[in-house]
Gaussian input, Z-matrix of N, CA and C with variables (Angstrom, degrees):
# hf/3-21g

backbone

0 1
 N
 C     1     B1
 C     2     B2     1     A1
 N     3     B3     2     A2     1     D1
 C     4     B4     3     A3     2     D2
 C     5     B5     4     A4     3     D3
 N     6     B6     5     A5     4     D4
 C     7     B7     6     A6     5     D5
 C     8     B8     7     A7     6     D6
 N     9     B9     8     A8     7     D7
 C    10    B10     9     A9     8     D8
 C    11    B11    10    A10     9     D9
 N    12    B12    11    A11    10    D10
 C    13    B13    12    A12    11    D11
 C    14    B14    13    A13    12    D12
 N    15    B15    14    A14    13    D13
 C    16    B16    15    A15    14    D14
 C    17    B17    16    A16    15    D15
 N    18    B18    17    A17    16    D16
 C    19    B19    18    A18    17    D17
 C    20    B20    19    A19    18    D18
 N    21    B21    20    A20    19    D19
 C    22    B22    21    A21    20    D20
 C    23    B23    22    A22    21    D21
 N    24    B24    23    A23    22    D22
 C    25    B25    24    A24    23    D23
 C    26    B26    25    A25    24    D24
 N    27    B27    26    A26    25    D25
 C    28    B28    27    A27    26    D26
 C    29    B29    28    A28    27    D27
 N    30    B30    29    A29    28    D28
 C    31    B31    30    A30    29    D29
 C    32    B32    31    A31    30    D30
 N    33    B33    32    A32    31    D31
 C    34    B34    33    A33    32    D32
 C    35    B35    34    A34    33    D33
 N    36    B36    35    A35    34    D34
 C    37    B37    36    A36    35    D35
 C    38    B38    37    A37    36    D36
 N    39    B39    38    A38    37    D37
 C    40    B40    39    A39    38    D38
 C    41    B41    40    A40    39    D39
 N    42    B42    41    A41    40    D40
 C    43    B43    42    A42    41    D41
 C    44    B44    43    A43    42    D42
 N    45    B45    44    A44    43    D43
 C    46    B46    45    A45    44    D44
 C    47    B47    46    A46    45    D45
 N    48    B48    47    A47    46    D46
 C    49    B49    48    A48    47    D47
 C    50    B50    49    A49    48    D48
 N    51    B51    50    A50    49    D49
 C    52    B52    51    A51    50    D50
 C    53    B53    52    A52    51    D51
 N    54    B54    53    A53    52    D52
 C    55    B55    54    A54    53    D53
 C    56    B56    55    A55    54    D54
 N    57    B57    56    A56    55    D55
 C    58    B58    57    A57    56    D56
 C    59    B59    58    A58    57    D57
 N    60    B60    59    A59    58    D58
 C    61    B61    60    A60    59    D59
 C    62    B62    61    A61    60    D60
 N    63    B63    62    A62    61    D61
 C    64    B64    63    A63    62    D62
 C    65    B65    64    A64    63    D63
 N    66    B66    65    A65    64    D64
 C    67    B67    66    A66    65    D65
 C    68    B68    67    A67    66    D66
 N    69    B69    68    A68    67    D67
 C    70    B70    69    A69    68    D68
 C    71    B71    70    A70    69    D69
 N    72    B72    71    A71    70    D70
 C    73    B73    72    A72    71    D71
 C    74    B74    73    A73    72    D72
 N    75    B75    74    A74    73    D73
 C    76    B76    75    A75    74    D74
 C    77    B77    76    A76    75    D75
 N    78    B78    77    A77    76    D76
 C    79    B79    78    A78    77    D77
 C    80    B80    79    A79    78    D78
 N    81    B81    80    A80    79    D79
 C    82    B82    81    A81    80    D80
 C    83    B83    82    A82    81    D81
 N    84    B84    83    A83    82    D82
 C    85    B85    84    A84    83    D83
 C    86    B86    85    A85    84    D84
 N    87    B87    86    A86    85    D85
 C    88    B88    87    A87    86    D86
 C    89    B89    88    A88    87    D87
 N    90    B90    89    A89    88    D88
 C    91    B91    90    A90    89    D89
 C    92    B92    91    A91    90    D90
 N    93    B93    92    A92    91    D91
 C    94    B94    93    A93    92    D92
 C    95    B95    94    A94    93    D93
 N    96    B96    95    A95    94    D94
 C    97    B97    96    A96    95    D95
 C    98    B98    97    A97    96    D96
 N    99    B99    98    A98    97    D97
 C   100   B100    99    A99    98    D98
 C   101   B101   100   A100    99    D99
 N   102   B102   101   A101   100   D100
 C   103   B103   102   A102   101   D101
 C   104   B104   103   A103   102   D102
 N   105   B105   104   A104   103   D103
 C   106   B106   105   A105   104   D104
 C   107   B107   106   A106   105   D105
 N   108   B108   107   A107   106   D106
 C   109   B109   108   A108   107   D107
 C   110   B110   109   A109   108   D108
 N   111   B111   110   A110   109   D109
 C   112   B112   111   A111   110   D110
 C   113   B113   112   A112   111   D111
 N   114   B114   113   A113   112   D112
 C   115   B115   114   A114   113   D113
 C   116   B116   115   A115   114   D114
 N   117   B117   116   A116   115   D115
 C   118   B118   117   A117   116   D116
 C   119   B119   118   A118   117   D117
 N   120   B120   119   A119   118   D118
 C   121   B121   120   A120   119   D119
 C   122   B122   121   A121   120   D120
 N   123   B123   122   A122   121   D121
 C   124   B124   123   A123   122   D122
 C   125   B125   124   A124   123   D123
 N   126   B126   125   A125   124   D124
 C   127   B127   126   A126   125   D125
 C   128   B128   127   A127   126   D126
 N   129   B129   128   A128   127   D127
 C   130   B130   129   A129   128   D128
 C   131   B131   130   A130   129   D129
 N   132   B132   131   A131   130   D130
 C   133   B133   132   A132   131   D131
 C   134   B134   133   A133   132   D132
 N   135   B135   134   A134   133   D133
 C   136   B136   135   A135   134   D134
 C   137   B137   136   A136   135   D135
 N   138   B138   137   A137   136   D136
 C   139   B139   138   A138   137   D137
 C   140   B140   139   A139   138   D138
 N   141   B141   140   A140   139   D139
 C   142   B142   141   A141   140   D140
 C   143   B143   142   A142   141   D141
 N   144   B144   143   A143   142   D142
 C   145   B145   144   A144   143   D143
 C   146   B146   145   A145   144   D144
 N   147   B147   146   A146   145   D145
 C   148   B148   147   A147   146   D146
 C   149   B149   148   A148   147   D147
 N   150   B150   149   A149   148   D148
 C   151   B151   150   A150   149   D149
 C   152   B152   151   A151   150   D150
 N   153   B153   152   A152   151   D151
 C   154   B154   153   A153   152   D152
 C   155   B155   154   A154   153   D153
 N   156   B156   155   A155   154   D154
 C   157   B157   156   A156   155   D155
 C   158   B158   157   A157   156   D156
 N   159   B159   158   A158   157   D157
 C   160   B160   159   A159   158   D158
 C   161   B161   160   A160   159   D159
 N   162   B162   161   A161   160   D160
 C   163   B163   162   A162   161   D161
 C   164   B164   163   A163   162   D162
 N   165   B165   164   A164   163   D163
 C   166   B166   165   A165   164   D164
 C   167   B167   166   A166   165   D165
 N   168   B168   167   A167   166   D166
 C   169   B169   168   A168   167   D167
 C   170   B170   169   A169   168   D168
 N   171   B171   170   A170   169   D169
 C   172   B172   171   A171   170   D170
 C   173   B173   172   A172   171   D171
 N   174   B174   173   A173   172   D172
 C   175   B175   174   A174   173   D173
 C   176   B176   175   A175   174   D174
 N   177   B177   176   A176   175   D175
 C   178   B178   177   A177   176   D176
 C   179   B179   178   A178   177   D177
 N   180   B180   179   A179   178   D178
 C   181   B181   180   A180   179   D179
 C   182   B182   181   A181   180   D180
 N   183   B183   182   A182   181   D181
 C   184   B184   183   A183   182   D182
 C   185   B185   184   A184   183   D183
 N   186   B186   185   A185   184   D184
 C   187   B187   186   A186   185   D185
 C   188   B188   187   A187   186   D186
 N   189   B189   188   A188   187   D187
 C   190   B190   189   A189   188   D188
 C   191   B191   190   A190   189   D189
 N   192   B192   191   A191   190   D190
 C   193   B193   192   A192   191   D191
 C   194   B194   193   A193   192   D192
 N   195   B195   194   A194   193   D193
 C   196   B196   195   A195   194   D194
 C   197   B197   196   A196   195   D195
 N   198   B198   197   A197   196   D196
 C   199   B199   198   A198   197   D197
 C   200   B200   199   A199   198   D198
 N   201   B201   200   A200   199   D199
 C   202   B202   201   A201   200   D200
 C   203   B203   202   A202   201   D201
 N   204   B204   203   A203   202   D202
 C   205   B205   204   A204   203   D203
 C   206   B206   205   A205   204   D204
 N   207   B207   206   A206   205   D205
 C   208   B208   207   A207   206   D206
 C   209   B209   208   A208   207   D207
 N   210   B210   209   A209   208   D208
 C   211   B211   210   A210   209   D209
 C   212   B212   211   A211   210   D210
 N   213   B213   212   A212   211   D211
 C   214   B214   213   A213   212   D212
 C   215   B215   214   A214   213   D213
 N   216   B216   215   A215   214   D214
 C   217   B217   216   A216   215   D215
 C   218   B218   217   A217   216   D216
 N   219   B219   218   A218   217   D217
 C   220   B220   219   A219   218   D218
 C   221   B221   220   A220   219   D219
 N   222   B222   221   A221   220   D220
 C   223   B223   222   A222   221   D221
 C   224   B224   223   A223   222   D222
 N   225   B225   224   A224   223   D223
 C   226   B226   225   A225   224   D224
 C   227   B227   226   A226   225   D225
 N   228   B228   227   A227   226   D226
 C   229   B229   228   A228   227   D227
 C   230   B230   229   A229   228   D228
 N   231   B231   230   A230   229   D229
 C   232   B232   231   A231   230   D230
 C   233   B233   232   A232   231   D231
 N   234   B234   233   A233   232   D232
 C   235   B235   234   A234   233   D233
 C   236   B236   235   A235   234   D234
 N   237   B237   236   A236   235   D235
 C   238   B238   237   A237   236   D236
 C   239   B239   238   A238   237   D237
 N   240   B240   239   A239   238   D238
 C   241   B241   240   A240   239   D239
 C   242   B242   241   A241   240   D240
 N   243   B243   242   A242   241   D241
 C   244   B244   243   A243   242   D242
 C   245   B245   244   A244   243   D243
 N   246   B246   245   A245   244   D244
 C   247   B247   246   A246   245   D245
 C   248   B248   247   A247   246   D246
 N   249   B249   248   A248   247   D247
 C   250   B250   249   A249   248   D248
 C   251   B251   250   A250   249   D249
 N   252   B252   251   A251   250   D250
 C   253   B253   252   A252   251   D251
 C   254   B254   253   A253   252   D252
 N   255   B255   254   A254   253   D253
 C   256   B256   255   A255   254   D254
 C   257   B257   256   A256   255   D255
 N   258   B258   257   A257   256   D256
 C   259   B259   258   A258   257   D257
 C   260   B260   259   A259   258   D258
 N   261   B261   260   A260   259   D259
 C   262   B262   261   A261   260   D260
 C   263   B263   262   A262   261   D261
 N   264   B264   263   A263   262   D262
 C   265   B265   264   A264   263   D263
 C   266   B266   265   A265   264   D264
 N   267   B267   266   A266   265   D265
 C   268   B268   267   A267   266   D266
 C   269   B269   268   A268   267   D267
 N   270   B270   269   A269   268   D268
 C   271   B271   270   A270   269   D269
 C   272   B272   271   A271   270   D270

   B1=1.4627
   B2=1.5206
   B3=1.3571
   B4=1.4629
   B5=1.5047
   B6=1.3383
   B7=1.4740
   B8=1.5121
   B9=1.3209
   B10=1.4414
   B11=1.5292
   B12=1.3404
   B13=1.3903
   B14=1.5030
   B15=1.3296
   B16=1.4660
   B17=1.5462
   B18=1.3339
   B19=1.4733
   B20=1.5480
   B21=1.3285
   B22=1.4673
   B23=1.5279
   B24=1.3693
   B25=1.4836
   B26=1.5154
   B27=1.3258
   B28=1.4233
   B29=1.5569
   B30=1.3263
   B31=1.4592
   B32=1.5173
   B33=1.3257
   B34=1.4615
   B35=1.5965
   B36=1.2639
   B37=1.4486
   B38=1.5307
   B39=1.3379
   B40=1.4430
   B41=1.5235
   B42=1.3529
   B43=1.4730
   B44=1.5265
   B45=1.3603
   B46=1.4752
   B47=1.5339
   B48=1.2955
   B49=1.4765
   B50=1.5572
   B51=1.3075
   B52=1.4711
   B53=1.5328
   B54=1.3154
   B55=1.4310
   B56=1.5078
   B57=1.3611
   B58=1.4536
   B59=1.5527
   B60=1.3644
   B61=1.4516
   B62=1.5223
   B63=1.3236
   B64=1.4199
   B65=1.5235
   B66=1.3441
   B67=1.4346
   B68=1.5054
   B69=1.3704
   B70=1.4460
   B71=1.5265
   B72=1.3509
   B73=1.4883
   B74=1.5050
   B75=1.3302
   B76=1.4549
   B77=1.5296
   B78=1.3375
   B79=1.5212
   B80=1.5095
   B81=1.3427
   B82=1.4457
   B83=1.5448
   B84=1.2626
   B85=1.4503
   B86=1.4872
   B87=1.3491
   B88=1.4645
   B89=1.4616
   B90=1.2894
   B91=1.4986
   B92=1.5270
   B93=1.3107
   B94=1.4345
   B95=1.5568
   B96=1.3438
   B97=1.4812
   B98=1.5121
   B99=1.3175
   B100=1.4572
   B101=1.5217
   B102=1.3144
   B103=1.4845
   B104=1.4843
   B105=1.3553
   B106=1.4880
   B107=1.4849
   B108=1.2657
   B109=1.4794
   B110=1.5069
   B111=1.3177
   B112=1.4396
   B113=1.4974
   B114=1.3375
   B115=1.4380
   B116=1.5258
   B117=1.3527
   B118=1.4757
   B119=1.4923
   B120=1.3047
   B121=1.4777
   B122=1.5347
   B123=1.3414
   B124=1.4114
   B125=1.5258
   B126=1.3060
   B127=1.4357
   B128=1.5134
   B129=1.2779
   B130=1.4767
   B131=1.4984
   B132=1.3221
   B133=1.4472
   B134=1.5386
   B135=1.3595
   B136=1.4878
   B137=1.5159
   B138=1.3309
   B139=1.4508
   B140=1.5432
   B141=1.3251
   B142=1.4313
   B143=1.5356
   B144=1.3118
   B145=1.4481
   B146=1.5312
   B147=1.3135
   B148=1.4354
   B149=1.5777
   B150=1.3158
   B151=1.4934
   B152=1.5095
   B153=1.3447
   B154=1.4278
   B155=1.5200
   B156=1.3400
   B157=1.4661
   B158=1.5340
   B159=1.3591
   B160=1.4404
   B161=1.5262
   B162=1.3002
   B163=1.4895
   B164=1.5020
   B165=1.3758
   B166=1.4629
   B167=1.5280
   B168=1.3313
   B169=1.4278
   B170=1.5504
   B171=1.2868
   B172=1.4919
   B173=1.4983
   B174=1.3227
   B175=1.4929
   B176=1.5416
   B177=1.2975
   B178=1.4617
   B179=1.5229
   B180=1.3321
   B181=1.4603
   B182=1.5156
   B183=1.3145
   B184=1.4613
   B185=1.5341
   B186=1.3155
   B187=1.4567
   B188=1.5002
   B189=1.3165
   B190=1.5013
   B191=1.4930
   B192=1.3179
   B193=1.5015
   B194=1.4894
   B195=1.3139
   B196=1.4807
   B197=1.5311
   B198=1.3169
   B199=1.4369
   B200=1.5694
   B201=1.3190
   B202=1.4773
   B203=1.5522
   B204=1.3104
   B205=1.4800
   B206=1.5627
   B207=1.3189
   B208=1.5185
   B209=1.4970
   B210=1.3790
   B211=1.4625
   B212=1.5345
   B213=1.3427
   B214=1.4300
   B215=1.5479
   B216=1.3110
   B217=1.3982
   B218=1.5327
   B219=1.3392
   B220=1.5170
   B221=1.5240
   B222=1.3177
   B223=1.4607
   B224=1.5071
   B225=1.2950
   B226=1.4873
   B227=1.4917
   B228=1.3299
   B229=1.4371
   B230=1.4954
   B231=1.3474
   B232=1.4650
   B233=1.5583
   B234=1.3077
   B235=1.4710
   B236=1.5332
   B237=1.3024
   B238=1.5193
   B239=1.5312
   B240=1.3137
   B241=1.4385
   B242=1.5234
   B243=1.3345
   B244=1.4615
   B245=1.5309
   B246=1.3516
   B247=1.4520
   B248=1.5574
   B249=1.3186
   B250=1.4432
   B251=1.5419
   B252=1.3326
   B253=1.4388
   B254=1.5204
   B255=1.3100
   B256=1.4496
   B257=1.5250
   B258=1.3366
   B259=1.4336
   B260=1.5390
   B261=1.2927
   B262=1.4823
   B263=1.5076
   B264=1.2971
   B265=1.4714
   B266=1.5589
   B267=1.3009
   B268=1.4921
   B269=1.5116
   B270=1.2904
   B271=1.4827
   B272=1.4856
   A1=108.11
   A2=113.82
   A3=119.21
   A4=108.55
   A5=115.57
   A6=120.76
   A7=110.35
   A8=117.43
   A9=121.39
   A10=110.89
   A11=118.69
   A12=123.28
   A13=111.75
   A14=117.60
   A15=124.75
   A16=107.07
   A17=116.28
   A18=120.30
   A19=110.18
   A20=116.59
   A21=119.27
   A22=111.59
   A23=116.55
   A24=118.14
   A25=111.14
   A26=118.43
   A27=121.60
   A28=111.93
   A29=116.27
   A30=122.68
   A31=110.48
   A32=115.48
   A33=119.95
   A34=112.29
   A35=116.74
   A36=120.01
   A37=111.85
   A38=114.32
   A39=118.88
   A40=109.02
   A41=114.98
   A42=119.67
   A43=111.14
   A44=116.25
   A45=119.06
   A46=111.57
   A47=115.14
   A48=118.36
   A49=110.68
   A50=115.59
   A51=119.92
   A52=110.56
   A53=117.25
   A54=119.13
   A55=114.64
   A56=114.93
   A57=119.57
   A58=110.10
   A59=113.93
   A60=116.31
   A61=111.11
   A62=118.37
   A63=124.22
   A64=111.14
   A65=116.82
   A66=121.34
   A67=111.98
   A68=116.23
   A69=119.35
   A70=112.86
   A71=113.43
   A72=118.73
   A73=114.22
   A74=118.21
   A75=121.77
   A76=110.33
   A77=115.07
   A78=122.53
   A79=106.54
   A80=116.70
   A81=121.69
   A82=112.25
   A83=118.50
   A84=120.84
   A85=108.13
   A86=121.28
   A87=120.76
   A88=114.02
   A89=116.04
   A90=123.50
   A91=106.96
   A92=121.09
   A93=123.12
   A94=112.46
   A95=117.07
   A96=119.82
   A97=106.86
   A98=117.93
   A99=120.14
   A100=113.47
   A101=114.04
   A102=118.41
   A103=114.25
   A104=115.42
   A105=117.86
   A106=112.78
   A107=119.89
   A108=121.01
   A109=108.71
   A110=119.90
   A111=123.09
   A112=111.75
   A113=116.10
   A114=119.96
   A115=115.66
   A116=113.21
   A117=118.17
   A118=113.42
   A119=118.15
   A120=121.03
   A121=111.97
   A122=118.81
   A123=118.35
   A124=111.50
   A125=116.30
   A126=121.51
   A127=110.61
   A128=117.96
   A129=123.67
   A130=115.26
   A131=117.35
   A132=120.26
   A133=114.81
   A134=116.30
   A135=118.12
   A136=110.37
   A137=118.12
   A138=120.42
   A139=109.03
   A140=120.71
   A141=122.29
   A142=108.90
   A143=118.99
   A144=121.26
   A145=109.81
   A146=116.01
   A147=119.07
   A148=108.74
   A149=116.15
   A150=119.84
   A151=111.42
   A152=119.75
   A153=121.96
   A154=111.26
   A155=116.35
   A156=119.00
   A157=110.13
   A158=117.72
   A159=120.06
   A160=111.93
   A161=115.68
   A162=118.81
   A163=112.26
   A164=114.58
   A165=116.67
   A166=112.73
   A167=117.36
   A168=121.02
   A169=107.47
   A170=117.08
   A171=120.28
   A172=109.70
   A173=119.09
   A174=122.04
   A175=108.48
   A176=118.78
   A177=121.66
   A178=109.60
   A179=116.39
   A180=118.91
   A181=113.50
   A182=119.09
   A183=124.26
   A184=109.82
   A185=119.05
   A186=123.45
   A187=111.20
   A188=116.61
   A189=121.77
   A190=113.18
   A191=114.90
   A192=119.30
   A193=109.49
   A194=114.89
   A195=121.33
   A196=108.37
   A197=120.30
   A198=121.31
   A199=109.58
   A200=118.34
   A201=123.55
   A202=107.92
   A203=116.71
   A204=118.58
   A205=112.10
   A206=114.95
   A207=118.13
   A208=111.97
   A209=117.47
   A210=119.23
   A211=109.25
   A212=116.05
   A213=119.74
   A214=110.96
   A215=118.70
   A216=121.78
   A217=110.91
   A218=113.82
   A219=117.19
   A220=110.62
   A221=117.16
   A222=120.04
   A223=111.10
   A224=116.91
   A225=122.56
   A226=108.80
   A227=119.25
   A228=122.29
   A229=111.74
   A230=117.47
   A231=122.32
   A232=112.14
   A233=114.71
   A234=121.59
   A235=109.36
   A236=117.27
   A237=121.31
   A238=110.21
   A239=118.37
   A240=121.07
   A241=112.12
   A242=113.77
   A243=121.12
   A244=111.92
   A245=117.63
   A246=122.68
   A247=108.70
   A248=118.91
   A249=119.22
   A250=112.72
   A251=118.69
   A252=119.48
   A253=112.12
   A254=117.82
   A255=122.08
   A256=115.16
   A257=114.96
   A258=118.97
   A259=108.41
   A260=113.32
   A261=119.00
   A262=111.70
   A263=116.03
   A264=119.40
   A265=108.29
   A266=121.19
   A267=120.79
   A268=108.04
   A269=115.89
   A270=120.29
   A271=112.54
   D1=138.43
   D2=179.72
   D3=-81.70
   D4=132.27
   D5=179.87
   D6=-95.55
   D7=169.58
   D8=175.03
   D9=-59.36
   D10=-39.42
   D11=176.21
   D12=-57.20
   D13=-46.30
   D14=179.01
   D15=-58.96
   D16=-49.84
   D17=-177.57
   D18=-60.56
   D19=-44.89
   D20=-179.46
   D21=-65.20
   D22=-34.26
   D23=179.17
   D24=-68.34
   D25=-26.07
   D26=-177.15
   D27=-89.25
   D28=-8.36
   D29=-175.30
   D30=-85.68
   D31=153.95
   D32=-179.74
   D33=-85.51
   D34=2.33
   D35=174.90
   D36=-116.14
   D37=160.63
   D38=-178.07
   D39=-78.16
   D40=168.90
   D41=179.81
   D42=-63.08
   D43=-37.09
   D44=177.39
   D45=-64.10
   D46=-41.04
   D47=-179.37
   D48=-67.67
   D49=-40.29
   D50=176.58
   D51=-63.22
   D52=-45.81
   D53=178.59
   D54=-61.31
   D55=-34.81
   D56=-178.99
   D57=-70.38
   D58=-41.74
   D59=179.30
   D60=-65.43
   D61=-36.40
   D62=176.09
   D63=-61.25
   D64=-43.97
   D65=177.24
   D66=-67.02
   D67=-43.29
   D68=-179.99
   D69=-60.38
   D70=-45.47
   D71=-177.71
   D72=-87.39
   D73=-2.32
   D74=177.13
   D75=62.62
   D76=44.87
   D77=-177.45
   D78=-129.36
   D79=167.08
   D80=174.24
   D81=-69.09
   D82=163.38
   D83=179.10
   D84=-69.44
   D85=-34.03
   D86=172.69
   D87=-56.81
   D88=-45.53
   D89=179.93
   D90=-67.94
   D91=-37.33
   D92=179.48
   D93=-66.36
   D94=-32.87
   D95=176.52
   D96=-62.51
   D97=-49.08
   D98=179.90
   D99=-61.86
   D100=-39.53
   D101=179.37
   D102=-65.59
   D103=-45.94
   D104=178.92
   D105=-69.99
   D106=-32.06
   D107=177.08
   D108=-66.92
   D109=-40.53
   D110=174.04
   D111=-62.16
   D112=-50.50
   D113=179.53
   D114=-57.75
   D115=-43.44
   D116=-177.36
   D117=-67.74
   D118=-9.41
   D119=-179.55
   D120=-113.27
   D121=8.43
   D122=175.29
   D123=-120.23
   D124=156.72
   D125=-177.73
   D126=-58.15
   D127=128.32
   D128=-178.28
   D129=79.90
   D130=-1.42
   D131=-177.63
   D132=-65.68
   D133=-46.84
   D134=178.61
   D135=-59.72
   D136=-36.36
   D137=178.98
   D138=-69.37
   D139=-29.24
   D140=177.99
   D141=-68.93
   D142=-40.12
   D143=177.01
   D144=-64.72
   D145=-41.31
   D146=-178.83
   D147=-64.80
   D148=-38.44
   D149=177.17
   D150=-64.15
   D151=-41.15
   D152=176.93
   D153=-58.40
   D154=-45.94
   D155=-178.25
   D156=-66.95
   D157=-38.29
   D158=179.76
   D159=-67.74
   D160=-36.00
   D161=175.75
   D162=-63.35
   D163=-38.90
   D164=179.04
   D165=-69.18
   D166=-34.39
   D167=175.52
   D168=-62.78
   D169=-49.57
   D170=-178.35
   D171=-59.30
   D172=-40.10
   D173=-179.32
   D174=-65.61
   D175=-39.09
   D176=-179.76
   D177=-67.76
   D178=-40.60
   D179=176.53
   D180=-65.07
   D181=-39.98
   D182=176.70
   D183=-65.56
   D184=-27.94
   D185=177.68
   D186=-89.44
   D187=6.11
   D188=-178.77
   D189=57.51
   D190=31.69
   D191=177.28
   D192=-102.55
   D193=83.19
   D194=-173.01
   D195=-69.13
   D196=-35.59
   D197=-179.24
   D198=-62.11
   D199=-44.48
   D200=179.68
   D201=-67.20
   D202=-42.67
   D203=179.88
   D204=-61.68
   D205=-39.48
   D206=176.49
   D207=-67.40
   D208=-36.70
   D209=177.87
   D210=-65.76
   D211=-45.49
   D212=-177.13
   D213=-67.08
   D214=-32.22
   D215=177.66
   D216=-66.10
   D217=-38.70
   D218=175.47
   D219=-63.17
   D220=-39.40
   D221=175.19
   D222=-61.94
   D223=-46.25
   D224=-179.45
   D225=-61.09
   D226=-47.45
   D227=-177.64
   D228=-60.32
   D229=-40.77
   D230=176.66
   D231=-64.95
   D232=-39.69
   D233=178.46
   D234=-62.55
   D235=-51.17
   D236=-177.10
   D237=-66.75
   D238=-33.55
   D239=175.56
   D240=-62.11
   D241=-46.84
   D242=-178.48
   D243=-74.77
   D244=-28.53
   D245=-173.77
   D246=-131.77
   D247=71.24
   D248=-176.25
   D249=-64.11
   D250=-16.08
   D251=176.15
   D252=-68.63
   D253=-9.19
   D254=178.11
   D255=-77.41
   D256=-13.18
   D257=-177.61
   D258=-77.65
   D259=132.33
   D260=178.09
   D261=-55.15
   D262=136.10
   D263=174.98
   D264=91.93
   D265=-4.78
   D266=177.74
   D267=-80.91
   D268=157.29
   D269=179.30
   D270=-72.98

């Protein structure tokens, strides 16, 4: 049987990125793995993941949760470093 760890190891995103997409979309981490793999292979998908992370940062800032906003920013920075195609305006 394939475990969540196995699924996450096969995914193009980190565990933190998967967990954040799951939280953002209100789905399980298993479902998030499938969702991000689909998104990362379709036109505009990496930008959609970047948008989700940015929305979560914005929500944390509006809630005055600076600790969470900093954590999410670190996740976003790692995502954009690994997936520069996610940056708006990139080819």
